[in-house]
C-alpha positions in Angstrom: 22.3 8.3 14.5 20.0 9.9 12.0 20.2 13.2 10.2 18.2 15.0 7.5 18.6 18.6 6.6 20.3 21.0 4.3 22.6 18.1 3.8 20.0 15.6 5.1 21.5 12.6 6.5 19.7 9.6 7.8 22.1 6.9 9.1 21.9 3.9 11.4 25.1 1.9 12.0 27.2 4.2 10.0 24.8 4.7 7.1 24.3 8.4 6.1 21.5 10.1 4.3 22.1 13.3 2.5 19.4 15.7 1.4 20.9 18.7 -0.4 18.5 21.6 -0.7 19.4 24.3 -3.3 18.1 27.7 -4.1 17.6 27.3 -7.9 13.8 26.6 -7.7 13.1 29.5 -5.5 14.9 31.9 -7.8 12.8 30.5 -10.7 9.5 30.7 -8.8 10.1 34.5 -8.1 10.6 34.9 -11.9 7.2 33.4 -12.6 5.3 36.6 -11.8 6.5 38.2 -15.1 5.8 35.2 -17.3 2.9 33.3 -15.7 0.7 33.1 -18.8 3.5 31.5 -20.8 4.1 28.9 -18.2 0.5 28.1 -17.9 0.4 27.4 -21.7 3.6 25.3 -21.4 2.2 23.3 -18.5 -1.1 22.7 -20.4 0.9 21.2 -23.2 2.9 19.1 -20.7 -0.3 17.8 -19.1 -1.6 16.7 -22.5 1.6 14.8 -23.1 1.4 13.2 -19.7 -2.2 12.1 -20.2 -1.1 10.2 -23.3 1.6 8.3 -21.5 0.9 4.7 -20.5 0.5 3.8 -16.8 3.0 1.7 -15.0 3.2 -1.8 -16.5 2.0 -4.4 -14.1 4.5 -7.0 -12.9 4.3 -10.2 -15.0 7.5 -12.0 -14.1 10.5 -12.0 -11.7 11.0 -12.8 -8.0 11.5 -10.4 -5.2 13.6 -10.4 -2.1 12.2 -9.9 1.4 15.5 -9.8 3.1 16.7 -6.6 4.9 19.1 -4.3 3.2 21.0 -3.1 5.7 18.1 25.8 7.0 15.2 26.6 8.0 15.0 29.3 5.5 12.5 29.9 2.7 14.8 28.3 0.0 15.0 25.1 2.0 11.3 25.1 2.7 10.4 25.5 -1.0 12.8 22.7 -2.0 11.3 20.4 0.6 7.8 21.2 -0.8 8.8 20.4 -4.4 10.9 17.3 -3.8 14.1 19.3 -3.8 17.4 18.5 -5.3 18.0 15.7 -3.0 20.9 13.6 -1.8 20.0 10.6 0.3 21.1 7.5 1.9 18.8 5.6 4.1 19.1 3.6 7.4 19.8 -0.1 7.0 16.5 -1.3 8.4 14.7 1.2 6.2 15.7 -0.6 3.0 13.8 -3.7 3.7 10.9 -5.0 1.7 9.5 -7.1 4.5 6.3 -5.0 4.3 5.8 -5.5 0.6 2.8 -7.5 -0.5 4.9 -9.5 -3.0 7.0 -11.9 -0.9 8.8 -14.7 -2.7 11.7 -16.6 -1.3 15.1 -16.1 -2.8 17.5 -18.8 -3.5 20.5 -19.1 -1.1 22.8 -17.7 -3.8 20.7 -14.6 -4.3 20.2 -14.0 -0.6 24.0 -14.3 -0.1 24.7 -11.9 -3.0 22.3 -9.3 -1.7 23.6 -9.6 1.8 27.2 -9.0 0.5 26.0 -6.0 -1.6 24.1 -4.4 1.3 27.1 -4.7 3.5 29.3 -3.0 0.9 26.7 -0.3 0.2 26.7 0.7 3.9 30.5 1.0 4.0 32.9 3.7 2.8 33.8 4.7 -0.7 36.0 1.6 -1.3 33.1 -0.7 -0.2 30.6 1.1 -2.3 32.8 0.7 -5.3 32.9 -3.1 -4.6 29.1 -3.1 -4.3 28.8 -1.3 -7.7 31.2 -3.8 -9.3 29.2 -6.7 -7.9 26.0 -5.2 -9.2 27.4 -4.5 -12.7 28.8 -8.0 -12.9 25.5 -9.6 -12.1 23.2 -7.2 -14.0 22.4 -9.6 -16.8 21.3 -12.3 -14.4 18.7 -10.2 -12.7 17.0 -8.2 -15.5 13.6 -8.9 -14.0 14.4 -8.5 -10.3 13.2 -5.2 -8.8 15.2 -5.8 -5.6 18.4 -5.9 -7.8 17.5 -2.7 -9.6 16.7 -0.6 -6.5 20.0 -1.6 -5.0 21.8 -0.6 -8.2 19.9 2.7 -8.2 20.9 3.3 -4.5 24.5 2.4 -5.1 24.8 4.5 -8.3 23.2 7.4 -6.5 25.7 7.2 -3.6 28.6 7.0 -5.9 27.3 10.0 -7.8 27.5 12.0 -4.6 31.1 10.9 -4.1 31.9 12.0 -7.6 30.3 15.4 -6.9 32.4 15.8 -3.8 35.5 15.3 -5.9 34.3 18.1 -8.3 33.4 15.7 -11.1 30.1 17.5 -11.8 29.4 15.9 -15.2 30.0 12.4 -13.9 27.7 13.1 -11.0 25.0 14.3 -13.3 25.4 11.2 -15.6 25.2 8.9 -12.6 22.2 10.6 -11.1 20.1 10.2 -14.2 21.3 6.6 -14.5 20.2 6.0 -10.9 16.8 7.6 -11.6 16.3 5.4 -14.7 17.3 2.3 -12.8 14.9 3.1 -10.0 12.2 3.6 -12.5 13.0 0.2 -14.0 12.6 -1.3 -10.5 9.1 0.3 -10.3 8.1 -1.1 -13.7 9.1 -4.6 -12.4 7.3 -4.4 -9.1 5.0 -1.6 -8.1 4.5 -3.2 -4.7 8.2 -2.7 -3.7 8.5 -0.1 -1.0 12.1 0.4 -1.7 11.5 0.9 -5.4 9.1 3.7 -4.6 11.5 5.3 -2.1 14.5 5.2 -4.3 12.5 6.5 -7.3 11.5 9.4 -5.2 15.0 10.0 -3.9 16.7 9.8 -7.3 13.9 11.9 -8.9 14.6 14.6 -6.4 18.3 14.3 -7.0 18.1 15.6 -10.6 16.4 18.8 -9.7 19.5 20.9 -10.4 19.3 19.9 -14.0 15.6 20.2 -14.7 13.5 23.1 -15.9 10.8 24.8 -13.8 7.9 22.7 -15.2 9.6 19.5 -14.4 10.6 20.6 -11.0 7.0 21.4 -10.2 5.7 18.2 -11.6 8.4 16.2 -9.9 7.5 17.7 -6.6 4.0 16.1 -6.8 5.5 12.8 -8.0 8.0 12.8 -5.1 5.2 13.0 -2.6 3.1 10.4 -4.4 5.8 7.8 -4.3 6.9 8.5 -0.8 3.3 8.0 0.3 3.2 4.8 -1.6 6.4 3.6 0.0 4.9 4.3 3.4 1.7 2.4 2.5 3.8 -0.6 1.6 6.3 -0.4 4.5 5.1 1.7 7.4 8.2 0.8 9.5 10.8 2.8 7.5 11.4 6.0 9.5 13.2 7.9 6.6 10.0 7.9 4.5 8.0 9.4 7.3 10.6 12.1 7.8 10.7 12.9 4.1 6.9 13.2 3.9 7.1 15.5 7.0 9.7 17.7 5.3 7.4 17.9 2.2 4.5 19.0 4.4 6.6 21.4 6.4 7.9 23.0 3.2 4.4 23.5 1.8 3.2 24.9 5.1 6.1 27.4 5.1 5.6 28.7 1.6 5.7 32.5 1.3 2.7 34.5 0.0 4.4 35.0 -3.4 5.1 31.3 -3.7 1.6 30.4 -2.8 0.2 32.9 -5.3 2.4 31.5 -8.1 1.4 27.9 -7.3 -2.3 28.9 -7.2 -2.0 30.6 -10.6 -0.3 27.5 -12.1 -2.5 24.8 -10.6 -6.2 24.5 -9.9 -5.4 22.7 -6.6 -2.0 23.9 -5.3 -0.5 21.8 -2.5 -1.5 22.6 1.1 -0.4 21.3 4.5 -0.2 22.3 8.1 2.4 22.3 10.8 0.3 19.7 12.6 0.4 17.4 9.6 4.1 17.7 9.3 4.5 17.1 13.0 2.6 13.8 12.8 5.1 12.5 10.3 8.1 13.6 12.2 6.8 12.1 15.4 6.1 8.8 13.6 9.7 8.8 12.4 10.9 9.3 15.9 8.7 6.5 17.2 10.3 4.1 14.7 13.8 5.3 15.5 13.5 7.0 18.9 15.6 9.8 20.2 18.7 9.3 18.0 18.0 11.4 14.8 19.2 15.0 15.4 17.6 16.4 12.3 14.2 14.8 12.9 14.2 16.1 16.5 15.0 19.6 15.2 12.0 19.5 12.9 9.7 18.3 15.7 10.8 21.3 17.7 10.2 23.6 14.7 6.7 22.3 14.3 5.9 22.9 17.9 7.2 26.5 17.5 4.8 27.0 14.6 2.0 25.6 16.7 2.8 28.1 19.5 3.7 25.2 21.9 7.0 26.6 23.1 7.6 24.3 26.1 7.2 21.2 23.9 9.4 22.8 21.3 12.2 23.4 23.9 11.8 19.9 25.3 12.5 18.3 21.8 15.2 20.8 20.9 17.0 20.1 24.2 16.9 16.4 23.3 18.4 17.1 19.9 21.1 19.3 21.4 22.3 16.3 23.6 23.0 14.2 20.5 26.6 14.1 19.4 27.8 16.2 16.5 29.6 13.7 14.2 29.2 15.3 10.7 29.0 18.6 9.0 25.3 18.1 8.7 25.1 17.7 12.5 27.0 21.0 12.8 24.4 22.7 10.6 21.5 21.3 12.6 23.2 22.2 15.9 23.5 25.8 14.9 19.8 26.0 14.2 18.9 24.2 17.4 21.0 26.6 19.5 19.4 29.6 17.7 15.8 28.4 18.4 16.6 27.5 22.0 18.1 30.9 22.6 14.9 32.5 21.3 12.3 30.2 23.0 14.2 28.6 25.9 12.9 31.1 28.4 9.3 30.9 27.4 
């Protein structure tokens, strides 16, 4: 089962991926029309600062594992386009660095440790807490291991969502920023780790609720950049293809006002097409065929935008046959039924 949507969920073998899309950025972008010149000046200053920052340090030490680690409204579209305020977990087979260029064998102890951690991470809350404890207890041993750090980022991120579900909003915020910093550390250690790029993108998107307009815009570009890099390094991870598809679909669906604001702020605002988004969704389905309700929904939505209604209905009917096992499935099912009611007879 895979899901990705207003509460994006990608899961295989019990793993769940959440992608929460909020309205904060859209509200801010509508406000830009009255203060566009001010924002342009602020972004100019920001760009100057960014140009002065150093590039990623190249990896000089450490060893890296190659083992496997086991809606449709304008608001959602704009959040997809800008990286969103995202909540994710990924399918077990997705979190594997087997496609990474750096491939160095682990010792038996490290392999066993990562296997245990991965099993716990893919479990429930109690198991995730055990994974977090294991990671914290071994942190000083693996200061130069990117595989350790992206796992810690993933686990910290997941626990942040649990804290948020309990109403502990400040704890959630603290853990999300910690997860982002940890994923960034993984990237510093190994730029050729697909999972490091993926979890940096995911955790970067997760802090969107707490960032200002400039950072949200900048982070949207960074999100896409690292998802594309993750795909380059590991083409077999379906979640990355879906995430890139969502970004493309969100850009394609931008309203006139949003496009005007983006064009005013940037010399080259983002562009995409329904066909480009469809390509990524179809690739995600090829890698994980017929079992990801949210992905099938977006394939159908792309065909609707392309005016290919029979194809849209075919994919949406496939999606409707998949079981509803979560609240996110319920949300997707409502949209699937709505679109089928409109185009099913065409």
